[in-house]
C-alpha positions in Angstrom: -11.3 -40.9 -33.1 -15.0 -41.2 -32.6 -16.5 -38.1 -30.8 -19.4 -40.2 -29.5 -17.0 -42.2 -27.2 -15.5 -39.1 -25.5 -16.7 -38.4 -22.0 -19.3 -35.7 -21.5 -18.6 -33.1 -18.8 -21.1 -33.2 -15.9 -22.3 -29.6 -16.6 -23.5 -30.7 -20.0 -26.5 -32.4 -18.5 -27.4 -29.7 -15.9 -30.6 -27.8 -16.3 -30.4 -24.3 -18.0 -31.2 -21.3 -15.9 -32.0 -17.9 -17.4 -30.1 -15.2 -15.5 -31.2 -12.3 -17.7 -33.2 -12.0 -21.0 -32.8 -8.9 -23.1 -34.0 -8.1 -26.6 -31.1 -9.6 -28.5 -29.1 -11.6 -25.9 -29.8 -13.8 -22.9 -27.4 -14.7 -20.1 -27.8 -18.4 -19.2 -26.2 -20.7 -16.7 -25.8 -24.5 -17.1 -24.2 -26.0 -14.0 -21.3 -23.6 -13.1 -21.0 -22.4 -16.7 -22.4 -18.9 -17.6 -22.8 -18.1 -21.3 -24.6 -15.7 -23.7 -27.2 -16.9 -26.1 -28.5 -15.0 -29.1 -32.3 -14.6 -29.1 -32.5 -15.0 -32.9 -32.2 -18.7 -33.9 -30.4 -18.0 -37.1 -27.0 -17.0 -35.8 -24.8 -14.6 -37.8 -23.2 -14.5 -41.2 -19.9 -12.9 -42.5 -19.7 -12.1 -46.2 -16.5 -12.6 -48.1 -16.9 -10.0 -50.9 -14.4 -9.2 -53.6 -15.1 -6.6 -56.3 -14.5 -7.3 -60.0 -11.3 -5.2 -59.6 -10.1 -7.8 -57.0 -10.6 -5.5 -54.1 -11.8 -7.0 -50.8 -14.7 -5.1 -49.2 -14.3 -4.3 -45.5 -16.5 -2.2 -43.3 -15.6 0.1 -40.5 -17.9 1.0 -37.6 -17.9 2.0 -33.9 -18.7 -1.0 -31.6 -20.1 0.1 -28.3 -19.3 -3.1 -26.3 -15.5 -2.5 -26.9 -15.7 1.3 -27.1 -13.6 1.2 -30.3 -13.8 1.5 -34.1 -13.5 -1.8 -35.8 -12.6 -3.2 -39.2 -14.7 -6.1 -40.2 -16.1 -7.9 -43.2 -19.7 -7.2 -43.9 -21.8 -9.2 -41.5 -25.1 -9.4 -39.7 -27.7 -11.5 -37.9 -29.8 -14.0 -39.6 -33.6 -13.5 -39.1 -33.1 -10.7 -36.6 -36.2 -8.7 -37.7 -39.8 -9.9 -37.5 -40.4 -9.7 -41.2 -37.1 -11.7 -41.8 -37.6 -14.3 -39.0 -37.6 -17.2 -41.5 -34.8 -16.1 -43.8 -31.9 -18.4 -44.4 -28.2 -17.7 -44.0 -27.6 -16.9 -47.7 -30.6 -14.5 -48.0 -29.4 -12.7 -44.9 -25.9 -12.5 -46.4 -27.2 -10.9 -49.6 -29.4 -8.4 -47.6 -26.5 -7.4 -45.2 -24.0 -7.1 -48.0 -26.2 -4.6 -49.9 -27.3 -2.8 -46.7 -23.8 -2.3 -45.4 -21.7 -1.9 -48.5 -24.1 -0.9 -51.4 -23.0 -4.0 -53.3 -25.5 -6.6 -54.8 -24.1 -10.0 -55.7 -25.0 -12.2 -58.7 -24.6 -15.3 -56.6 -23.7 -16.3 -53.1 -22.2 -19.5 -51.7 -22.0 -21.1 -48.2 -18.3 -21.7 -47.1 -18.2 -22.7 -43.5 -20.0 -22.3 -40.1 -18.9 -22.7 -36.5 -19.1 -21.0 -33.1 -18.1 -17.4 -32.8 -16.8 -17.8 -29.2 -17.5 -21.4 -28.0 -16.5 -20.7 -24.4 -18.8 -17.7 -24.0 -21.7 -17.9 -26.5 -24.0 -20.3 -28.3 -23.8 -18.1 -31.4 -23.0 -19.9 -34.6 -21.5 -17.8 -37.4 -21.4 -18.7 -41.1 -19.1 -17.5 -43.8 -20.6 -16.9 -47.2 -18.8 -15.9 -50.5 -20.4 -13.3 -52.6 -19.7 -13.3 -56.3 -20.3 -11.0 -59.3 -20.6 -7.8 -57.2 -22.4 -4.7 -58.7 -22.5 -1.4 -56.9 -26.1 -0.3 -56.5 -25.9 2.2 -53.6 -23.6 3.9 -51.2 -24.2 1.4 -48.4 -23.5 2.6 -44.9 -25.9 0.3 -43.0 -29.4 0.9 -41.7 -30.7 3.9 -39.6 -28.9 2.5 -36.5 -25.5 2.2 -38.2 -22.8 4.5 -39.4 -20.7 2.2 -41.6 -17.7 3.3 -43.7 -16.9 1.0 -46.6 -13.3 0.2 -47.6 -12.2 -1.5 -50.7 -8.7 -2.9 -50.4 -6.6 -4.7 -53.1 -6.6 -8.3 -52.2 -2.8 -8.5 -52.4 -2.5 -5.7 -49.8 -5.3 -6.8 -47.4 -3.2 -8.3 -44.7 -0.7 -5.4 -44.6 -3.7 -2.9 -44.7 -5.3 -4.6 -41.7 -2.2 -4.5 -39.6 -1.7 -0.9 -40.5 -5.2 -0.1 -39.2 -4.4 -2.0 -36.0 -1.3 0.1 -35.5 -3.6 3.2 -35.9 -5.7 1.9 -33.0 -8.6 0.1 -34.8 -9.8 -3.2 -33.4 -9.3 -5.8 -36.1 -11.7 -8.8 -35.9 -9.5 -11.9 -36.0 -12.2 -13.7 -38.1 -11.1 -11.4 -40.9 -7.9 -13.6 -41.2 -10.0 -16.7 -41.5 -12.0 -15.0 -44.2 -8.9 -14.1 -46.1 -7.8 -17.7 -45.9 -11.1 -18.9 -47.2 -10.9 -16.5 -50.1 -7.5 -18.0 -51.1 -8.2 -21.7 -50.4 -11.9 -22.5 -50.6 -14.0 -22.7 -53.7 -17.4 -24.4 -54.1 -17.2 -25.4 -50.4 -14.0 -27.4 -51.0 -10.4 -26.7 -50.1 -8.4 -26.2 -53.2 
């Protein structure tokens, strides 16, 4: 199948109207379609981090939009601060990993990128694999965050996540994609 030969919906060529522009997000409309757009051009990155003891690093934090505590993999925006506007995805991944979890990695590798919610947002999110972790601080995020770090044996990660869901935590479904990547992708290739 050649994607270039598929018909393009009429809204795809409609002009874009800005309905609201905030500091981090804008609400846009193209034809009849409303969507959110990140104001930082770099998107976001999720970090797949496994300690030398084969423990997956998760983070817990309260998320205001859903009014709930969540379990996530370390993640963050790429180029979201003025002094980091030109940073690449992997530099942002290293920065966010250390800031949120207190781990520094020896190397980092791009795994995959795609839309975080293609029907609602233009945001693209990348997965990066952090290798050779060394604990250098307590983590916990920046001054605007209150992050709790969890290290879970890789063999127990799925069951641990479902147990947290049963306790009332919101579990980001992208975690399960991250777990799949950890088991099946190396060097950017499915193994």
